[in-house]
NUFI-796661 format. One record per residue (C-alpha): z, x, y; residue in three letters; residue number from 1. Coordinates in steps of 0.001 Angstrom, whole numbers, plus 500000, padded with zeros to 6 digits. Example, Ala and Ser with C-alpha at 12.3 -4.5 7.8 and 13.67 -1.06 7.14 Angstrom:
# NUFI-796661
REC:507800:512300:495500:ala:1;
REC:507140:513670:498940:ser:2;
This chain:
# NUFI-796661
REC:503955:399518:460882:unk:1;
REC:503304:400356:464486:unk:2;
REC:506637:402107:464609:unk:3;
REC:505676:404294:461676:unk:4;
REC:502423:405176:463418:unk:5;
REC:504294:406044:466579:unk:6;
REC:506678:408297:464691:unk:7;
REC:503816:409929:462840:unk:8;
REC:501899:410476:466049:unk:9;
REC:504947:411962:467711:unk:10;
REC:505506:414348:464828:unk:11;
REC:501883:415437:464832:unk:12;
REC:502013:416132:468594:unk:13;
REC:505219:418088:468131:unk:14;
REC:503658:420214:465385:unk:15;
REC:500593:420779:467582:unk:16;
REC:502768:421889:470485:unk:17;
REC:504708:424289:468284:unk:18;
REC:501502:425749:466896:unk:19;
REC:500135:426182:470423:unk:20;
REC:503294:427926:471559:unk:21;
REC:503040:430266:468580:unk:22;
REC:499488:431180:469471:unk:23;
REC:500361:431691:473128:unk:24;
REC:503340:433851:472333:unk:25;
REC:501102:436015:470131:unk:26;
REC:498593:436676:472929:unk:27;
REC:501414:437744:475300:unk:28;
REC:502477:440738:473150:unk:29;
REC:502067:444207:474856:unk:30;
REC:501679:447819:473792:unk:31;
REC:504643:450059:474636:unk:32;
REC:504280:453888:474449:unk:33;
REC:506333:456540:476216:unk:34;
REC:504977:460071:476875:unk:35;
REC:506768:462995:478433:unk:36;
REC:505941:466640:478902:unk:37;
REC:507216:469851:480501:unk:38;
REC:505806:473121:481784:unk:39;
REC:507228:476515:482722:unk:40;
REC:506293:478644:485731:unk:41;
REC:507445:482176:486468:unk:42;
REC:507442:484260:489608:unk:43;
REC:504281:486350:490012:unk:44;
REC:504720:490099:489762:unk:45;
REC:504735:492078:493020:unk:46;
REC:504041:495786:492545:unk:47;
REC:502011:498123:494730:unk:48;
REC:501705:501732:493619:unk:49;
REC:500902:504523:496072:unk:50;
REC:500058:508020:494907:unk:51;
REC:499391:511092:497004:unk:52;
REC:498172:514457:495829:unk:53;
REC:496777:517605:497416:unk:54;
REC:493305:519079:497623:unk:55;
REC:493821:521939:495183:unk:56;
REC:491834:520077:492548:unk:57;
REC:494752:519277:490226:unk:58;
REC:495725:515622:490315:unk:59;
REC:498525:516136:487804:unk:60;
REC:500818:516916:490740:unk:61;
REC:500359:513439:492181:unk:62;
REC:503424:512153:494012:unk:63;
REC:504175:508540:493130:unk:64;
REC:505865:506661:495940:unk:65;
REC:508967:505003:494606:unk:66;
REC:510064:503741:498006:unk:67;
REC:508319:502299:501013:unk:68;
REC:508376:505673:502710:unk:69;
REC:507477:509060:501287:unk:70;
REC:507393:512507:502812:unk:71;
REC:504245:514304:501763:unk:72;
REC:504602:518020:501150:unk:73;
REC:501854:518461:503674:unk:74;
REC:501925:522230:503930:unk:75;
REC:502019:522724:500195:unk:76;
REC:498489:521333:500242:unk:77;
REC:496913:524373:501863:unk:78;
REC:493577:525578:500582:unk:79;
REC:493279:528851:502520:unk:80;
REC:496507:530861:502395:unk:81;
REC:495049:534303:503012:unk:82;
REC:496792:536360:505657:unk:83;
REC:500176:534586:505384:unk:84;
REC:503149:536009:503494:unk:85;
REC:503111:534893:499879:unk:86;
REC:506341:534697:497886:unk:87;
REC:504208:534569:494727:unk:88;
REC:504790:530956:493764:unk:89;
REC:501573:530235:491919:unk:90;
REC:498509:530999:493973:unk:91;
REC:499816:529481:497152:unk:92;
REC:502142:530702:499852:unk:93;
REC:505797:529727:499832:unk:94;
REC:508834:531341:501365:unk:95;
REC:512016:530314:499548:unk:96;
REC:510664:526796:499210:unk:97;
REC:509619:526555:502864:unk:98;
REC:505918:526648:503581:unk:99;
REC:504726:529212:506124:unk:100;
REC:501842:528168:508345:unk:101;
REC:500014:529888:511188:unk:102;
REC:496797:529460:513150:unk:103;
REC:493991:529273:510620:unk:104;
REC:495979:527345:507992:unk:105;
REC:494278:524205:506643:unk:106;
REC:494561:521830:503743:unk:107;
REC:494324:518209:502748:unk:108;
REC:495734:515381:500682:unk:109;
REC:494580:512100:499170:unk:110;
REC:496171:508683:498921:unk:111;
REC:495562:506239:496072:unk:112;
REC:496503:502574:496443:unk:113;
REC:496734:500417:493300:unk:114;
REC:497768:496774:493254:unk:115;
REC:499523:495684:490059:unk:116;
REC:500710:492494:491750:unk:117;
REC:499641:489095:490503:unk:118;
REC:499124:488150:494144:unk:119;
REC:496798:489451:496840:unk:120;
REC:498367:492047:499139:unk:121;
REC:497642:493730:502442:unk:122;
REC:498812:497374:502683:unk:123;
REC:499527:498761:506147:unk:124;
REC:500028:502476:506835:unk:125;
REC:501977:504160:509592:unk:126;
REC:502366:507906:510103:unk:127;
REC:504816:509929:512137:unk:128;
REC:505536:513598:512800:unk:129;
REC:508928:515161:513417:unk:130;
REC:509268:518433:515328:unk:131;
REC:512311:520573:516103:unk:132;
REC:513153:520221:519802:unk:133;
REC:509660:518812:520351:unk:134;
REC:508067:522212:519664:unk:135;
REC:504774:520624:518722:unk:136;
REC:502501:522399:516289:unk:137;
REC:498827:521671:517062:unk:138;
REC:497800:520048:513798:unk:139;
REC:494561:518032:513740:unk:140;
REC:493970:515478:510974:unk:141;
REC:490427:514537:509974:unk:142;
REC:489647:511239:508289:unk:143;
REC:486145:509881:507726:unk:144;
REC:484719:512498:510112:unk:145;
REC:487014:511506:512984:unk:146;
REC:489874:513631:514334:unk:147;
REC:493440:512553:515081:unk:148;
REC:496373:514453:516583:unk:149;
REC:499699:513866:518303:unk:150;
REC:499164:517118:520210:unk:151;
REC:496464:516066:522660:unk:152;
REC:495376:512925:524434:unk:153;
REC:492500:510760:523240:unk:154;
REC:489122:512271:524179:unk:155;
REC:490686:515678:524722:unk:156;
REC:489982:518600:522406:unk:157;
REC:492508:520266:520133:unk:158;
REC:491426:523192:518020:unk:159;
REC:487856:522614:519120:unk:160;
REC:487864:519033:517787:unk:161;
REC:487426:515911:519903:unk:162;
REC:490472:513692:519397:unk:163;
REC:489659:510080:518488:unk:164;
REC:493269:508920:518491:unk:165;
REC:496865:509658:517626:unk:166;
REC:498785:509002:514440:unk:167;
REC:498930:505277:515176:unk:168;
REC:495149:505146:515179:unk:169;
REC:495015:507220:511990:unk:170;
REC:497349:504761:510271:unk:171;
REC:495253:501838:511482:unk:172;
REC:492073:503498:510202:unk:173;
REC:493645:504029:506768:unk:174;
REC:494854:500420:506671:unk:175;
REC:491415:499074:507592:unk:176;
REC:489619:501210:505038:unk:177;
REC:492001:500324:502199:unk:178;
REC:491761:496660:503184:unk:179;
REC:493177:493714:501267:unk:180;
REC:493631:494016:497518:unk:181;
REC:493101:491045:495230:unk:182;
REC:495531:489970:492495:unk:183;
REC:495624:491787:489161:unk:184;
REC:496657:490666:485692:unk:185;
REC:499852:492695:486072:unk:186;
REC:498753:495607:483904:unk:187;
REC:495279:496651:485071:unk:188;
REC:495367:497611:488733:unk:189;
REC:493053:496471:491483:unk:190;
REC:492458:499723:493357:unk:191;
REC:490475:501211:496195:unk:192;
REC:488788:504624:496238:unk:193;
REC:491096:507536:497069:unk:194;
REC:491443:508109:500794:unk:195;
REC:491092:511792:501759:unk:196;
REC:492766:513276:504827:unk:197;
REC:492331:516929:505779:unk:198;
REC:494315:518899:508343:unk:199;
REC:494011:522172:510167:unk:200;
REC:495687:524462:512673:unk:201;
REC:492595:525942:514255:unk:202;
REC:492540:529715:514499:unk:203;
REC:491169:529843:518023:unk:204;
REC:489814:527450:520594:unk:205;
REC:489435:527479:524360:unk:206;
REC:491044:524113:525057:unk:207;
REC:494477:522448:525172:unk:208;
REC:495504:524534:522188:unk:209;
REC:495698:527974:523808:unk:210;
REC:496478:531318:522267:unk:211;
REC:499558:531530:524501:unk:212;
REC:501013:528280:523144:unk:213;
REC:500289:529298:519572:unk:214;
REC:501923:532666:520160:unk:215;
REC:504992:531035:521696:unk:216;
REC:505504:528980:518542:unk:217;
REC:505342:532150:516455:unk:218;
REC:507837:533936:518674:unk:219;
REC:510253:530986:518427:unk:220;
REC:509959:531232:514650:unk:221;
REC:511647:534642:514649:unk:222;
REC:514019:534768:511688:unk:223;
REC:516879:535751:513991:unk:224;
REC:516312:532790:516275:unk:225;
REC:517629:529244:516142:unk:226;
REC:515708:525992:515797:unk:227;
REC:512588:527545:514360:unk:228;
REC:509548:525298:514851:unk:229;
REC:508923:522990:511898:unk:230;
REC:506815:519912:511312:unk:231;
REC:507361:517016:508910:unk:232;
REC:504751:514341:508311:unk:233;
REC:506007:510975:507048:unk:234;
REC:503792:508164:505758:unk:235;
REC:505024:504607:505365:unk:236;
REC:503154:501866:503527:unk:237;
REC:504152:498251:504034:unk:238;
REC:502721:495784:501493:unk:239;
REC:502485:492142:502536:unk:240;
REC:501552:489221:500295:unk:241;
REC:498505:487273:501434:unk:242;
REC:498429:483498:501272:unk:243;
REC:495270:482340:499571:unk:244;
């Protein structure tokens, strides 16, 4: 009898243990879920457009810079051609495609800077003049009411105008005024107002630019002579990405 009770008790304990293990194993189950994702990034567009056009009032002749450096047809931008030989190309003087200038000639041009980049950029301008055999033509550039020239020293006068600086200072002034340009959406440009630069070869002035020097340039330009005086103005714009 006691043996039967012992067996029964043992069986009941065994069943209880098995039931307990079943309950414990149920509470130890865990959720398992895997998630994965991916994203795509592309390189931001980098495109700075520079346009230059003259002061004749027709912007359809704008020159779009396709390279870092562009030569502006400076002397095709004249606004007062009277008294200089005219080969009848439009209403402005031209001599077989070469512009004729003399004391009294003046003109101007504008520069537009448009950032189509999807990053912020900093444009920097440099300007340089090239003369034949260093026969310098006394051109004075005026920008924001200040005068710049490679012909005379700073604080000297050229063509009756007080010289603020040379071409390096003119480039720095342009760069400062244009300033940094914020990022665009790639199609609508972030732009600054057009920057206007005028130039002149003064007709007369009692200063560094003397009548004798002006006359000497004209004599050297004799059609029968060699190395006639010429001037070429080059503008270079360097665009640098800004960080942040």
